[in-house]
BARO-632736 format. One record per residue (C-alpha): x, y, z; residue in three letters. Coordinates in steps of 0.5 Angstrom, whole numbers, plus 500, padded with zeros to 3 digits. Layout:
BARO-632736
XYZAla
...
end
This chain:
BARO-632736
339679149Met
345680151Tyr
348685157Arg
355687157Arg
359692161Leu
365697159Ile
369699164Arg
373705163Leu
378709167His
375715169Asp
368720167Ala
372723161Asp
373716158Glu
366714159Val
364720155Ser
369720150Ser
367712149Val
360713149Val
360719144Ala
364715139Ala
360709140Arg
353712139Leu
355716133Leu
358710130Ala
351706132Arg
347711129Leu
350712122Ile
350704122Glu
342704124Leu
341710119Gln
344705113Ser
338700114Thr
332704116Gln
329711115Pro
328713122Leu
332712128Val
329713135His
333715141Val
331717148Cys
336721151Leu
338722159Thr
340728163Gly
346729168Gly
353731168Asp
356725164Thr
351725159Ala
352732158Asn
359731157Ala
358726152Met
353730148Tyr
359736147Glu
363730145Lys
358727140Leu
357734137Ala
365735136Asp
365728133Leu
359729128Ala
361735125His
363732118Gly
361725119Ser
356721115Asp
351722121Leu
344724117Asp
340729122Ala
334728118Ser
333721120Lys
334722128Leu
328722132Gln
330725139Leu
326723145Trp
327724153Trp
327719159Gly
325724164Asp
324732165Glu
324737170Arg
317740170Phe
320747170Val
319753165Pro
321752158Ala
327757159Thr
330754165Asp
337751165Pro
335745169Ala
331742163Arg
334736161Asn
332737154Ser
335744154Leu
342742156Gln
342736151Ala
340741145Ile
344747146Thr
350742146Arg
348738140Leu
345743136Ala
352746135Arg
353741129Thr
347737129Val
341740125Ser
335737128Ile
328740126Lys
324742132Ser
319737129Ala
324731130Asp
326734137Thr
320731142His
321735148Met
317734154Met
312740156Ala
315745160Ala
311748166Ala
309754162Asp
301754161Gly
301747164Arg
297745170Lys
301740173Asp
306735171Pro
300730170His
297734165Glu
304734161Ser
305727162Ala
299725158Ala
301730153Glu
307726152Tyr
304719152Glu
300721147Ala
306724143Glu
310718144Leu
304713142Gly
307706141Asn
314708139Thr
320703140Thr
327706141Phe
333704138Asp
337706143Ile
335709150Thr
341712154Leu
340712162Leu
344715168Gly
343712175Ile
343716181Gly
347714188Gly
340712190Asp
339708185Gly
334712181His
333712173Val
330717169Ala
325720175Ser
323713177Leu
325713185Phe
326707189Pro
321706195Asn
317712192His
310712188Pro
314714181Ser
317706181Ser
310703183Glu
308698177Pro
303701172Thr
301700165Thr
302708163Arg
308710159Ala
309716162Val
307719169Ile
307726172Gly
312725179Val
310730185Thr
314730191Asp
320727188Ser
326726193Pro
331730189Lys
329737187Ala
326739183Pro
320736186Pro
315736180Glu
318732174Arg
315728168Ile
318721167Thr
317715162Leu
316709166Thr
319702166Ala
314699161Pro
316705156Ser
323705157Leu
323697156Asn
320698149Arg
328699147Ser
332695142His
338697146Glu
339700153Val
346704155Trp
347706162Phe
352711164Leu
355711171Ala
361715173Thr
364717180Gly
364713187Ala
357715189Ser
354711184Lys
358705186Ala
353701191Glu
347703186Ala
350700180Val
352694184Ala
345693187Ala
342694180Thr
346689176Leu
345684181Glu
337685180Gly
335688187Asp
328689186Pro
327695190Ser
331699184Leu
328701178Pro
334700173Gly
334692175Ser
327692171Ala
330696165Ile
333692159Lys
334692152Gly
330687148Asp
337686144Val
342689148Ala
344692155Thr
350696156Leu
353699162Trp
359704161Phe
362705168Leu
368708170Asp
373705175Arg
370709181Lys
363707179Ala
365700178Ala
368699185Ala
363695188Glu
361690183Leu
361683185Pro
367678183Ala
364675177Gln
364682174Tyr
371683175Ser
376684169Cys
382688167Pro
381695165Phe
end
């Protein structure tokens, strides 16, 4: 397993580079296996990347019928709420990538569900023993990844693959998230972080701060970090290199 940092100038370059690399990697994987499982993330950087990925995918060799899309976390809100990570991603990708609904594994919305724990149990059953070829993750200024928050019950050790989150430190208060054990069932983990507000958390996570959930999440083949100049500003000296 190897870890690599890709340091870029700004958020726009991060989204452009990740979109191009992700498309190329998906096409490469599809040439050797029948299905490619990708775990998606939310956030502004990811959404900008999905826009660019949709543009690049048009006319490419990407075979959408071989894609299986999953999500690392979701806000427990109604299905039509624009805050849903899955809705934000799919509305962007669907412009050019035709993915069947059966291959789009969205977490259950709040409609008709008792609580996020019920929806988490449903998603855990659907997920089964799935291993992700690629997992995309953002990182918050507080160091949270997916909806695993530092010093919060969501990041306590567990054998569960998916959990409901209540009293989230970040709105909305109710969420559903994959846990560290299920996120670690990934061949490749790609972290995306942009902006000065992420710099301290990025540095601490890369240094292995045990209080930060991202420190325990790694791909069994590769872990890649895509950072802009601001998010990389507080990296220790051993990570210094020219842009």
